[in-house]
N, CA, C and O atoms as a GROMACS GRO file, in nm:
protein
  376
    1MET      N    1  -2.300   1.809   0.051
    1MET     CA    2  -2.217   1.703  -0.005
    1MET      C    3  -2.305   1.590  -0.056
    1MET      O    4  -2.403   1.550   0.008
    2GLU      N    5  -2.269   1.541  -0.171
    2GLU     CA    6  -2.338   1.426  -0.229
    2GLU      C    7  -2.246   1.305  -0.224
    2GLU      O    8  -2.124   1.318  -0.214
    3ILE      N    9  -2.306   1.188  -0.231
    3ILE     CA   10  -2.230   1.064  -0.238
    3ILE      C   11  -2.246   1.007  -0.378
    3ILE      O   12  -2.356   0.973  -0.420
    4ASP      N   13  -2.136   0.997  -0.448
    4ASP     CA   14  -2.135   0.940  -0.583
    4ASP      C   15  -2.096   0.793  -0.570
    4ASP      O   16  -1.989   0.761  -0.516
    5ARG      N   17  -2.181   0.704  -0.619
    5ARG     CA   18  -2.158   0.559  -0.602
    5ARG      C   19  -2.029   0.512  -0.668
    5ARG      O   20  -1.957   0.430  -0.612
    6SER      N   21  -1.999   0.565  -0.787
    6SER     CA   22  -1.878   0.520  -0.857
    6SER      C   23  -1.753   0.568  -0.783
    6SER      O   24  -1.654   0.495  -0.774
    7ARG      N   25  -1.757   0.689  -0.731
    7ARG     CA   26  -1.642   0.738  -0.654
    7ARG      C   27  -1.630   0.667  -0.521
    7ARG      O   28  -1.519   0.643  -0.473
    8LEU      N   29  -1.743   0.632  -0.461
    8LEU     CA   30  -1.741   0.558  -0.335
    8LEU      C   31  -1.677   0.421  -0.356
    8LEU      O   32  -1.597   0.377  -0.274
    9ARG      N   33  -1.712   0.355  -0.465
    9ARG     CA   34  -1.655   0.224  -0.496
    9ARG      C   35  -1.505   0.237  -0.522
    9ARG      O   36  -1.426   0.156  -0.473
   10ARG      N   37  -1.464   0.339  -0.598
   10ARG     CA   38  -1.322   0.361  -0.626
   10ARG      C   39  -1.244   0.388  -0.499
   10ARG      O   40  -1.134   0.336  -0.480
   11ASP      N   41  -1.301   0.470  -0.410
   11ASP     CA   42  -1.232   0.501  -0.286
   11ASP      C   43  -1.222   0.381  -0.193
   11ASP      O   44  -1.123   0.366  -0.122
   12ARG      N   45  -1.324   0.296  -0.194
   12ARG     CA   46  -1.316   0.174  -0.113
   12ARG      C   47  -1.210   0.080  -0.167
   12ARG      O   48  -1.135   0.020  -0.089
   13ILE      N   49  -1.202   0.066  -0.298
   13ILE     CA   50  -1.099  -0.019  -0.358
   13ILE      C   51  -0.960   0.036  -0.326
   13ILE      O   52  -0.870  -0.040  -0.291
   14LEU      N   53  -0.944   0.168  -0.339
   14LEU     CA   54  -0.815   0.229  -0.306
   14LEU      C   55  -0.781   0.210  -0.158
   14LEU      O   56  -0.666   0.185  -0.124
   15PHE      N   57  -0.882   0.221  -0.071
   15PHE     CA   58  -0.856   0.205   0.072
   15PHE      C   59  -0.809   0.065   0.105
   15PHE      O   60  -0.708   0.048   0.173
   16TYR      N   61  -0.880  -0.036   0.057
   16TYR     CA   62  -0.844  -0.173   0.090
   16TYR      C   63  -0.714  -0.216   0.022
   16TYR      O   64  -0.635  -0.288   0.082
   17ALA      N   65  -0.692  -0.173  -0.101
   17ALA     CA   66  -0.565  -0.203  -0.167
   17ALA      C   67  -0.449  -0.135  -0.095
   17ALA      O   68  -0.343  -0.195  -0.077
   18GLY      N   69  -0.469  -0.010  -0.054
   18GLY     CA   70  -0.366   0.061   0.020
   18GLY      C   71  -0.338  -0.001   0.154
   18GLY      O   72  -0.223  -0.010   0.195
   19LEU      N   73  -0.443  -0.047   0.223
   19LEU     CA   74  -0.425  -0.110   0.352
   19LEU      C   75  -0.348  -0.241   0.340
   19LEU      O   76  -0.259  -0.269   0.420
   20VAL      N   77  -0.382  -0.321   0.239
   20VAL     CA   78  -0.312  -0.448   0.218
   20VAL      C   79  -0.166  -0.422   0.182
   20VAL      O   80  -0.076  -0.487   0.236
   21LEU      N   81  -0.141  -0.329   0.092
   21LEU     CA   82  -0.003  -0.299   0.054
   21LEU      C   83   0.077  -0.245   0.172
   21LEU      O   84   0.193  -0.281   0.191
   22PHE      N   85   0.016  -0.159   0.252
   22PHE     CA   86   0.084  -0.101   0.367
   22PHE      C   87   0.117  -0.208   0.471
   22PHE      O   88   0.227  -0.211   0.525
   23LEU      N   89   0.020  -0.297   0.497
   23LEU     CA   90   0.042  -0.400   0.597
   23LEU      C   91   0.138  -0.509   0.548
   23LEU      O   92   0.210  -0.568   0.629
   24LEU      N   93   0.140  -0.535   0.421
   24LEU     CA   94   0.239  -0.629   0.367
   24LEU      C   95   0.376  -0.566   0.355
   24LEU      O   96   0.479  -0.633   0.370
   25GLY      N   97   0.378  -0.437   0.328
   25GLY     CA   98   0.504  -0.368   0.304
   25GLY      C   99   0.588  -0.351   0.428
   25GLY      O  100   0.703  -0.397   0.432
   26LEU      N  101   0.535  -0.287   0.529
   26LEU     CA  102   0.616  -0.258   0.647
   26LEU      C  103   0.650  -0.382   0.729
   26LEU      O  104   0.767  -0.421   0.732
   27PRO      N  105   0.555  -0.444   0.795
   27PRO     CA  106   0.596  -0.554   0.880
   27PRO      C  107   0.631  -0.680   0.802
   27PRO      O  108   0.721  -0.754   0.841
   28GLY      N  109   0.561  -0.705   0.695
   28GLY     CA  110   0.583  -0.829   0.622
   28GLY      C  111   0.718  -0.837   0.553
   28GLY      O  112   0.795  -0.929   0.578
   29MET      N  113   0.746  -0.741   0.468
   29MET     CA  114   0.868  -0.749   0.388
   29MET      C  115   0.992  -0.706   0.464
   29MET      O  116   1.099  -0.766   0.449
   30ILE      N  117   0.980  -0.603   0.546
   30ILE     CA  118   1.097  -0.555   0.618
   30ILE      C  119   1.141  -0.658   0.723
   30ILE      O  120   1.260  -0.686   0.736
   31LEU      N  121   1.045  -0.713   0.796
   31LEU     CA  122   1.081  -0.812   0.896
   31LEU      C  123   1.120  -0.946   0.836
   31LEU      O  124   1.191  -1.024   0.899
   32SER      N  125   1.073  -0.974   0.715
   32SER     CA  126   1.111  -1.101   0.653
   32SER      C  127   1.258  -1.104   0.616
   32SER      O  128   1.316  -1.213   0.602
   33SER      N  129   1.321  -0.990   0.600
   33SER     CA  130   1.465  -0.990   0.573
   33SER      C  131   1.542  -1.034   0.696
   33SER      O  132   1.652  -1.088   0.686
   34TRP      N  133   1.484  -1.011   0.814
   34TRP     CA  134   1.550  -1.057   0.936
   34TRP      C  135   1.511  -1.199   0.973
   34TRP      O  136   1.582  -1.264   1.051
   35LEU      N  137   1.399  -1.250   0.921
   35LEU     CA  138   1.355  -1.385   0.951
   35LEU      C  139   1.459  -1.487   0.907
   35LEU      O  140   1.481  -1.587   0.975
   36HIS      N  141   1.520  -1.462   0.794
   36HIS     CA  142   1.624  -1.550   0.742
   36HIS      C  143   1.741  -1.561   0.839
   36HIS      O  144   1.799  -1.668   0.856
   37GLU      N  145   1.775  -1.451   0.903
   37GLU     CA  146   1.889  -1.450   0.993
   37GLU      C  147   1.855  -1.499   1.133
   37GLU      O  148   1.933  -1.571   1.195
   38ILE      N  149   1.739  -1.460   1.183
   38ILE     CA  150   1.702  -1.496   1.320
   38ILE      C  151   1.666  -1.643   1.331
   38ILE      O  152   1.713  -1.712   1.422
   39MET      N  153   1.583  -1.691   1.241
   39MET     CA  154   1.536  -1.829   1.248
   39MET      C  155   1.630  -1.928   1.180
   39MET      O  156   1.611  -2.050   1.193
   40ARG      N  157   1.729  -1.879   1.110
   40ARG     CA  158   1.828  -1.963   1.041
   40ARG      C  159   1.765  -2.057   0.938
   40ARG      O  160   1.800  -2.174   0.928
   41PHE      N  161   1.671  -2.000   0.860
   41PHE     CA  162   1.612  -2.077   0.751
   41PHE      C  163   1.704  -2.068   0.630
   41PHE      O  164   1.734  -1.958   0.585
   42PRO      N  165   1.750  -2.180   0.576
   42PRO     CA  166   1.837  -2.175   0.458
   42PRO      C  167   1.755  -2.163   0.329
   42PRO      O  168   1.748  -2.258   0.251
   43LEU      N  169   1.693  -2.046   0.307
   43LEU     CA  170   1.609  -2.028   0.189
   43LEU      C  171   1.691  -2.025   0.060
   43LEU      O  172   1.666  -2.104  -0.031
   44VAL      N  173   1.788  -1.936   0.053
   44VAL     CA  174   1.867  -1.922  -0.068
   44VAL      C  175   2.015  -1.946  -0.038
   44VAL      O  176   2.090  -1.992  -0.125
   45GLY      N  177   2.055  -1.915   0.080
   45GLY     CA  178   2.195  -1.934   0.117
   45GLY      C  179   2.208  -1.947   0.267
   45GLY      O  180   2.109  -1.951   0.340
   46GLU      N  181   2.333  -1.955   0.312
   46GLU     CA  182   2.357  -1.970   0.454
   46GLU      C  183   2.442  -1.858   0.511
   46GLU      O  184   2.507  -1.877   0.613
   47ALA      N  185   2.442  -1.743   0.448
   47ALA     CA  186   2.516  -1.627   0.498
   47ALA      C  187   2.426  -1.550   0.594
   47ALA      O  188   2.360  -1.454   0.556
   48TYR      N  189   2.424  -1.595   0.719
   48TYR     CA  190   2.333  -1.535   0.816
   48TYR      C  191   2.388  -1.407   0.878
   48TYR      O  192   2.310  -1.324   0.926
   49ASP      N  193   2.516  -1.390   0.879
   49ASP     CA  194   2.576  -1.274   0.945
   49ASP      C  195   2.595  -1.155   0.853
   49ASP      O  196   2.628  -1.046   0.901
   50ALA      N  197   2.577  -1.171   0.724
   50ALA     CA  198   2.601  -1.063   0.628
   50ALA      C  199   2.468  -1.001   0.585
   50ALA      O  200   2.365  -1.068   0.579
   51TRP      N  201   2.473  -0.872   0.556
   51TRP     CA  202   2.357  -0.801   0.503
   51TRP      C  203   2.365  -0.813   0.352
   51TRP      O  204   2.424  -0.727   0.286
   52GLY      N  205   2.307  -0.918   0.298
   52GLY     CA  206   2.324  -0.951   0.157
   52GLY      C  207   2.220  -0.890   0.067
   52GLY      O  208   2.138  -0.808   0.108
   53TRP      N  209   2.225  -0.933  -0.058
   53TRP     CA  210   2.139  -0.877  -0.160
   53TRP      C  211   1.993  -0.916  -0.138
   53TRP      O  212   1.903  -0.840  -0.176
   54ILE      N  213   1.966  -1.032  -0.078
   54ILE     CA  214   1.828  -1.072  -0.052
   54ILE      C  215   1.766  -0.979   0.052
   54ILE      O  216   1.650  -0.938   0.037
   55ASN      N  217   1.840  -0.946   0.155
   55ASN     CA  218   1.790  -0.855   0.258
   55ASN      C  219   1.766  -0.716   0.200
   55ASN      O  220   1.669  -0.650   0.236
   56GLN      N  221   1.854  -0.672   0.114
   56GLN     CA  222   1.838  -0.539   0.054
   56GLN      C  223   1.716  -0.534  -0.038
   56GLN      O  224   1.643  -0.435  -0.039
   57ILE      N  225   1.695  -0.639  -0.114
   57ILE     CA  226   1.580  -0.642  -0.205
   57ILE      C  227   1.449  -0.645  -0.127
   57ILE      O  228   1.355  -0.574  -0.162
   58THR      N  229   1.441  -0.726  -0.020
   58THR     CA  230   1.318  -0.730   0.058
   58THR      C  231   1.294  -0.599   0.131
   58THR      O  232   1.179  -0.557   0.146
   59LEU      N  233   1.399  -0.534   0.177
   59LEU     CA  234   1.383  -0.405   0.242
   59LEU      C  235   1.332  -0.299   0.145
   59LEU      O  236   1.240  -0.224   0.177
   60ILE      N  237   1.390  -0.293   0.027
   60ILE     CA  238   1.348  -0.195  -0.073
   60ILE      C  239   1.205  -0.224  -0.120
   60ILE      O  240   1.125  -0.132  -0.136
   61ALA      N  241   1.173  -0.352  -0.144
   61ALA     CA  242   1.038  -0.387  -0.187
   61ALA      C  243   0.936  -0.355  -0.078
   61ALA      O  244   0.827  -0.307  -0.108
   62GLY      N  245   0.971  -0.380   0.048
   62GLY     CA  246   0.880  -0.348   0.157
   62GLY      C  247   0.855  -0.200   0.172
   62GLY      O  248   0.742  -0.157   0.192
   63LEU      N  249   0.960  -0.121   0.161
   63LEU     CA  250   0.944   0.024   0.170
   63LEU      C  251   0.864   0.078   0.052
   63LEU      O  252   0.782   0.169   0.069
   64PHE      N  253   0.886   0.023  -0.067
   64PHE     CA  254   0.811   0.067  -0.184
   64PHE      C  255   0.663   0.033  -0.170
   64PHE      O  256   0.576   0.115  -0.199
   65MET      N  257   0.633  -0.090  -0.123
   65MET     CA  258   0.494  -0.130  -0.105
   65MET      C  259   0.426  -0.044   0.001
   65MET      O  260   0.310  -0.006  -0.015
   66ALA      N  261   0.496  -0.013   0.108
   66ALA     CA  262   0.439   0.071   0.213
   66ALA      C  263   0.415   0.213   0.162
   66ALA      O  264   0.315   0.275   0.198
   67PHE      N  265   0.505   0.264   0.081
   67PHE     CA  266   0.490   0.398   0.025
   67PHE      C  267   0.369   0.405  -0.069
   67PHE      O  268   0.289   0.498  -0.060
   68VAL      N  269   0.357   0.308  -0.158
   68VAL     CA  270   0.243   0.304  -0.250
   68VAL      C  271   0.113   0.284  -0.173
   68VAL      O  272   0.011   0.345  -0.205
   69GLY      N  273   0.116   0.198  -0.071
   69GLY     CA  274  -0.002   0.178   0.012
   69GLY      C  275  -0.043   0.305   0.084
   69GLY      O  276  -0.162   0.334   0.096
   70GLY      N  277   0.053   0.381   0.133
   70GLY     CA  278   0.023   0.509   0.198
   70GLY      C  279  -0.038   0.609   0.102
   70GLY      O  280  -0.128   0.684   0.139
   71ILE      N  281   0.010   0.610  -0.021
   71ILE     CA  282  -0.048   0.699  -0.123
   71ILE      C  283  -0.192   0.658  -0.153
   71ILE      O  284  -0.280   0.744  -0.163
   72PHE      N  285  -0.217   0.528  -0.168
   72PHE     CA  286  -0.353   0.481  -0.193
   72PHE      C  287  -0.445   0.516  -0.076
   72PHE      O  288  -0.559   0.556  -0.098
   73LEU      N  289  -0.396   0.501   0.046
   73LEU     CA  290  -0.478   0.537   0.163
   73LEU      C  291  -0.510   0.686   0.164
   73LEU      O  292  -0.621   0.726   0.197
   74ALA      N  293  -0.412   0.768   0.129
   74ALA     CA  294  -0.436   0.912   0.126
   74ALA      C  295  -0.536   0.950   0.016
   74ALA      O  296  -0.618   1.040   0.036
   75LEU      N  297  -0.529   0.883  -0.098
   75LEU     CA  298  -0.623   0.912  -0.206
   75LEU      C  299  -0.765   0.867  -0.175
   75LEU      O  300  -0.861   0.920  -0.230
   76SER      N  301  -0.779   0.769  -0.087
   76SER     CA  302  -0.912   0.717  -0.056
   76SER      C  303  -0.983   0.794   0.054
   76SER      O  304  -1.094   0.756   0.092
   77LEU      N  305  -0.924   0.899   0.106
   77LEU     CA  306  -0.981   0.967   0.222
   77LEU      C  307  -1.110   1.045   0.192
   77LEU      O  308  -1.184   1.077   0.284
   78ARG      N  309  -1.138   1.075   0.067
   78ARG     CA  310  -1.261   1.149   0.036
   78ARG      C  311  -1.384   1.064   0.059
   78ARG      O  312  -1.490   1.117   0.094
   79GLY      N  313  -1.374   0.934   0.042
   79GLY     CA  314  -1.487   0.846   0.072
   79GLY      C  315  -1.606   0.860  -0.021
   79GLY      O  316  -1.717   0.827   0.020
   80GLY      N  317  -1.588   0.906  -0.142
   80GLY     CA  318  -1.697   0.919  -0.237
   80GLY      C  319  -1.775   1.047  -0.227
   80GLY      O  320  -1.863   1.073  -0.309
   81ALA      N  321  -1.744   1.130  -0.129
   81ALA     CA  322  -1.817   1.256  -0.113
   81ALA      C  323  -1.762   1.359  -0.211
   81ALA      O  324  -1.641   1.376  -0.223
   82ILE      N  325  -1.853   1.428  -0.279
   82ILE     CA  326  -1.813   1.532  -0.373
   82ILE      C  327  -1.895   1.656  -0.346
   82ILE      O  328  -2.004   1.648  -0.290
   83ASP      N  329  -1.844   1.770  -0.385
   83ASP     CA  330  -1.916   1.897  -0.372
   83ASP      C  331  -2.025   1.905  -0.478
   83ASP      O  332  -2.018   1.835  -0.579
   84ALA      N  333  -2.123   1.989  -0.456
   84ALA     CA  334  -2.231   2.007  -0.554
   84ALA      C  335  -2.176   2.066  -0.684
   84ALA      O  336  -2.226   2.034  -0.792
   85LYS      N  337  -2.073   2.151  -0.673
   85LYS     CA  338  -2.012   2.210  -0.791
   85LYS      C  339  -1.946   2.102  -0.877
   85LYS      O  340  -1.958   2.103  -0.999
   86ASP      N  341  -1.875   2.007  -0.812
   86ASP     CA  342  -1.812   1.899  -0.886
   86ASP      C  343  -1.914   1.806  -0.947
   86ASP      O  344  -1.891   1.751  -1.055
   87ALA      N  345  -2.028   1.787  -0.881
   87ALA     CA  346  -2.134   1.699  -0.932
   87ALA      C  347  -2.193   1.759  -1.059
   87ALA      O  348  -2.222   1.686  -1.154
   88GLN      N  349  -2.212   1.891  -1.062
   88GLN     CA  350  -2.267   1.954  -1.182
   88GLN      C  351  -2.169   1.945  -1.298
   88GLN      O  352  -2.210   1.922  -1.412
   89GLU      N  353  -2.043   1.962  -1.271
   89GLU     CA  354  -1.943   1.953  -1.378
   89GLU      C  355  -1.932   1.813  -1.435
   89GLU      O  356  -1.912   1.796  -1.555
   90SER      N  357  -1.946   1.711  -1.348
   90SER     CA  358  -1.936   1.574  -1.397
   90SER      C  359  -2.059   1.531  -1.476
   90SER      O  360  -2.050   1.442  -1.560
   91GLU      N  361  -2.174   1.594  -1.449
   91GLU     CA  362  -2.295   1.563  -1.522
   91GLU      C  363  -2.308   1.643  -1.650
   91GLU      O  364  -2.398   1.616  -1.730
   92GLY      N  365  -2.222   1.739  -1.671
   92GLY     CA  366  -2.225   1.819  -1.791
   92GLY      C  367  -2.301   1.950  -1.775
   92GLY      O  368  -2.311   2.028  -1.869
   93GLY      N  369  -2.354   1.975  -1.658
   93GLY     CA  370  -2.425   2.101  -1.634
   93GLY      C  371  -2.328   2.213  -1.605
   93GLY      O  372  -2.214   2.189  -1.568
   94ALA      N  373  -2.375   2.335  -1.621
   94ALA     CA  374  -2.286   2.450  -1.596
   94ALA      C  375  -2.331   2.530  -1.478
   94ALA      O  376  -2.268   2.630  -1.444
   0.00000   0.00000   0.00000
């Protein structure tokens, strides 16, 4: 196995972007829909007992961010390591 610097950099960027999206998506956005109700912050309205459109949007956005973050984390698992066969193909050799 060889380490390709450009792929290593790409995989690190994907890893950290995926980690940030995943950590913001699940606990941040999903729990923030309940923060409005539990802490009684009047951000946009005062309907604390109803599951309104703000809660639905934050839940959907959080799940989407967590899903995209999980995909980025899965794509970054190679860590820049490539096979010798792939290295020859990328350099133009046969």
